[in-house]
N, C-alpha and C positions, 0 to 999 in steps of 0.2 A: 206884411201878412196878407195872404191871398184869400179870396172868397171861393169856397168849394161848393160845387153843386153837381148832382147826378141827374141826367135827363133820361127818363124811362117812360114806359107806357104799359097798358094791359096786354099788348100783343105786338107782333111784327107788323110792318106795313102801315103804321099809324102816322108816321111823320117825324120820328125821332131825329134822323139824320138831317133832314131839312131844317128843323128847328135849331139843332145844335150848330149847324153851319151859319144860319142866319144870326143867331145870338152872338156867336164868336166874331163874325165879321162886323156886326153893328157895334159891338163894344170895342173892337180893334179900331174901327173908323172914328170912334170917339176919343181915341188916344190911350185906351187901356191895353195892357199886355195880357193876352189870352193864351192859355195852354189847354189843349184837349188830350183826352185819353179815350180808348175804346175798351169797354168791359167785354170780355169774351174773345173768341178766336177769329173774329172777322179781320181779314187782311186787306180789305178794300177801303173801308171807311177812314183809316188813318191818313191816307193820301188826300182825301177830301178835307180832313181837319187841317192838314198842313197848308193846303191851298187857301183855306179861310183865315188862318191865323199867322202864317209865315213862320211857324215853329213846328218842328217834327213832333208827331203824335205816335204813341206806342200803345200796345195792348196790355191790359192787366187782366189776369185770369185766375180766379180762386180755385179752380179744379187742378190746374197744372202748376201753379206757382205758390210758393210759401209767402207768408206775410212779409218777411224781410225783402224778398225780391220785389213784391208789389210796392212796398214802401220806397225801395230804392228807385224804381221806375217813376213813381209819382213825385219823387223829390225834385225832378226837373222843373216842377211848377213853383219852386221856391221864389223865383224872381218875378213871377207873374202877378197880375192884379186879380185875375179871374181864372179859375181852373174848372173845366167842364169834363165830366166823365160821361160819355154816351153809352147807354146800355144796349144790350142785345135781347131780342125776343121780348117777352113780358118781364115785368119787374122781378118776379119770383121764379121764373123759369130756369131750371138747371137740370142736372141729371139726378137719378134716384140715389146713387151712392156717393158719399162725400169723397172728394179728392184730397189734395194737399192741404188746402185751407178753406174749402167750401165746395159747393156743388156746381160752380160756374155761373151762378145766378148774379144778376146785377145787384140784387139786394145785399149779397155778401160784401161787395165793394162799398156800397153805401154805408153799411154798418161798420165795416172795418175802418173806413176813413172818417166816420161820423159826419158825413155830408148829407144834407136833406135832399129829397127827391122832387124834381119838377116833373109832373106827369103830363104827357101829351095824350089827350083823350079825343078820339074821333066819335062824335055822338050820332053819326049817320044811322038813321032808322031808329033812333032813341030820343028820349027827352029826359025825364027824371031818372030813368034807369042808369044813365051815365053817372049820376051822383052816387047811386048805390054801388056801382063798380068802384068809383074813386074812394068811397068810404071803406069798402071792403079791403082795398089795397092799403089804405092808411092804417087799418087796424089789424092786419093779418099777422104781422111779425113785430114783436117788441124789439126796439133797437133800430128800426128803420123809420125815419121821420119824413113826413110829407111836407114840402114847402108850399105847394099849391098846384094849380092846373092851368094849362093852356089848351083851349079847345081848338080843334083843327077840322076844317071842312064843314063848318056849320052851314045849314041850308038857307037860313033867312034870319032877319032880326027877331022875328017871333020865336023861332027855334032857339036862337041864342038866349033869349030872355028866359025861356022855360028852363033850360039847362043851368044857366047862371043862378036862378033863384033856388033851384034844388041843391046846387053845390053850396051856396051860401047858407042855406038852412041846415046843411050838414056840417057847417063850420069849416068849409074848405075854401081857401082863397082862389079866386079866378083872376089870373094875370092878363088874360086877353083871349080873344076869339078870332080865329082866322077863317074867313070865307073861302070857298073853293077857288083855287087860283092855278090853273093848269100850267101857266108859264114857268112856275118854279118847280115842276115835277122833274126829278132826276131820272134819266133813262136807265132801264134795267136790262139785265141779261140773265141767263139761266143760273149763274152762281151769285147773283146779287146785282148791285149797281154796276153800270159800265164804268170802267176805271177812270179816275180823275185825269190821268195823263192822256187819255184818249179823247178828251172833250176840250176842243180848242176854246170854247166859249165858257169854260167853267168859272172864270173870274166874274164874268158878267152875270152868270146865273146866280152865283152866291151873292153878288151885290144886289140883284133884284130881290132875292129872298130876304136879305137884311133890310132893305127898304120896306118891303111888304110887312115883315114882322114888326119892325119899329113903328109902323103906322097903326098896328092893331094890338100890340102887346106893351104893357107898362114895363119897360126895360129897367127902370130904376127900382121898381117894386120887386122884380125878379132878383136883381142884384142884392137888395137888402135882405132877401130871404135866404141867401147863401150863408154857409157857415164860415166864420173866421177860422182860418187854418194855417198852421205852420207844420212842416213835416217833422216826424219823429226820427230819432236815430235809426238807421237802417243798414242792411247789408250793403257792402260797397261794390257788389257785382251781381250779375245775373248768372244763374246756374246753367251755363251753356259753354261747352268746350268747342273752340274753333276746329274745323275739320283739317286745317293745315296752317302753315305759316304764310304761304302765298296762295290765295284762293282765286281761281278763275270762275267768275259768276256769270251765268247766262242772264241777260237782262234786256228785255224788250217787251212788246205787247203780248207775246206768246209765253213769256217766262217772267212774270212780274209779281207772283204771290210770295213775297218774303216778309216775314214779320220784322218790323223795324228794330225791335229789341234784339233780334238775333244778330243782325249786322253790327249793331252797336257793341254787343258783347264780344263778337269776334275781334273787332278793332280794339276794344278795351284790353283784350288779352294779348295784343301785339300783332295780330294777323293783318296782312295787307290784302286788299281786295281789288282785283282788276275785272272789269266787266267786258263782255262781248255779246254780239247780237247774232244768234242763229238765223233770224229772219233777214239780216243783211249779209248772210252767207259768210259769217266770220267764225273762225275756230277759236278754241281757248288759247290763252297766252301760253306759249311753249315754256316760259320760265316759271310757271306756277307749279305748286306741289300737288294740288288737287283741283278738280273741276266739280262745280255744284250747279245742277240744273233745277231751279225751283219750279213750282207749279205756275199755272196761268191758263191760257186758252189755246194750247196747241191744236185742239180739235178744229178750231176755226181757221187754222193756218197749215193744216196737214199737208196739203199739196205743195205749198211753198217750201216747207221744211224738207219734204221728200226730194224736191228738185235742187236743193242747195248742196251741191256736191262738196264744196270746200268745207262747209261746216261739218258734214258727215265724215269726210275723210280726216279732217283735223281732229275731231273728237275720237275717232277710232285710233288714230296714231297716238294721241295723248293716253288713251286707256291701255295701250300696250305696256306702259311703264309706270303709270301713276293712277291713283284712285279717281273714279268718277261716280258721283252719286246724284240720283234724281228723286225729287219729291212730286208725287201726284202727276201733273202734266209732264214734268221732267222725267219721271219714271216711265210714262207712256212713250216718250220719245226715245228713251234708251232701249225700248223693246223692238220687236221685229216688224210689227205692223200696227197701224191705227186706222180703223174704219170710221169715216166721218158720218155726219148726220144724213147724207144722201146715200149711204151704203157703199161708198167707194173706198176701197182699201188702199192705203198709202204705205209704202215701205219706209220704216224708220231707220234708226242707226244700227240696230241689230246687236248691240252690246249685251242685251238680255233677250231671252226668248219670249217675253211678254207680248201677248196680242190682246188688244182692247178694241171695243166698238162703242162709238157714240150713237150709232143707229139704233142699237138696243139700249135704250136709256132706262136707268133706274137710279134713284138718288141714294147715295151712301153718305151718311151724315152722322158725326158723333165724335166724342173724345176717344182717344186710343192710348193704351198703356202697352208698350212693347218691351219684351225682354229679348235682347239680341242673342241669337244662336251663333252668330258669326260677327266679326268686327265690321264696322263701317267707318268712314272718315270721321275722326274725332272721338270715337267711342269703341270700347273693347267688347268682346263677347261677354254676356252677362249684364251689361249695362241696362238700366230700366229708363226708357225714354217716354216722355209724355207729349202727346201731340193731338192733332185734330184732323179728321178726314171729311172732305166735302167734295163730291164729284158725282157726275151722272153716267160715267162710262162703265161698261160692263167688261169683265175679264172673259176673254175667249180661251186663253191659254196662259198658264203661269208655270212653265216647266222647270225653271231653274231651282237651285237649292234655296229653300226658305231662309230669309234673313233673320226672322224673329218669330217668336210666339206673341201674337197680338190679341189683346182683350179690349172689349168695349168698356164703357163706364160701369156696367153691371157686373163685369168679370167674365162675361161670355167670350169664348174664343171665336175669332172671326177668320174668314178665309183669306183676307187680304194680308198675307204674311210678309210681303216684300220679297225681293229676290237678290241673289248674289251669283255672279259668274265672273271668274277672274278678278280683274280690278274694278268691275262695275257692281254697284249696289243700287237699290231703289226701294222706295216705300210709297204707299198711297197716302200715308198721313204726313202732315206738315209738323215738323218738330217745334215744340214750344220750350221745353225745359227737360233737364235730366234729374231723376231722383238721386239724391246723394245721402 
């Protein structure tokens, strides 16, 4: 039987990921088997979890997934000693309108799995008020249980003592307090953390975080606070249809935003996946049935992508007879031009007429529900797809036939409809699940 725990906070940027990685590595180093999950649609953190635990991590999302799918995904922790679900944003932060099984809030997952919440509190600029915030989170929603608190970035022993006393007076356990420690800060980029595979020293960084946290946090007390958990009977699959039998998947530093559960679902359905690197000037496997370009950071590599003639010609030749689909960054590369942050326009593959600019930055963020007006790989017209959009690029032109009618989580129609031209399709949202 595993011990289950959710790691959350009052807000983003407080230290959830660092604490999750540190706890996971510290317990792994002590001989425990640790399984991590990510609550919400973040596609970067699971790779860090895998680096810390040696086990693949997947996303669980109450807005896009039903309870059976979430239970199925979480059941991979059956053979673990400790199971950690890292939250996103603040504990109760989700969208206004309920999705498939919730609003996307971390609290939905905590209540659904009946796991207590370990809060990370940054009391910078506060003292006793930090206890009021923790008490408010504890009492806000019946069914969500608080295990206790780890303080992060405390300024001094006196500061720690003031906050600890207030928390203990409120009946909230304090498992430890971390002083400021710049050496374990994870580097960030405009879409979040710099990816795990881009950081050669990631193992050392996680080891240092584990050592630091073990020095300041009572790991045994945290483990005792976790819930005894054994998975309930669940659906035997994830609601995702593979786009083809043999899938050529772009995979490198510019095309890396793929939800792990998607690839697992494709393989579980019998699909074969071959990877290729556009940055290495490789084209898709000519023996594949379909080509899939995921999101990533093509705006940082636009010049190189534009110069890689073998990739571009190989993709164009593939698209003459077989479907090609792009998500977000992949969609941008399927377009005709991408303007980088310096205002330089780079010619892309031209399979679609989309023109985008990273020089004109504006954040696009949120859940998406799309009803397909035309088929795309793996899905027929009329299919309802749930996904998430997160990018800073601006559309300069989107002249092709719209792929879908796309709504945000409130039901409002949005302009990012996706496109279709010949065998090529693309969307700005990353697919998570299909309504069935």
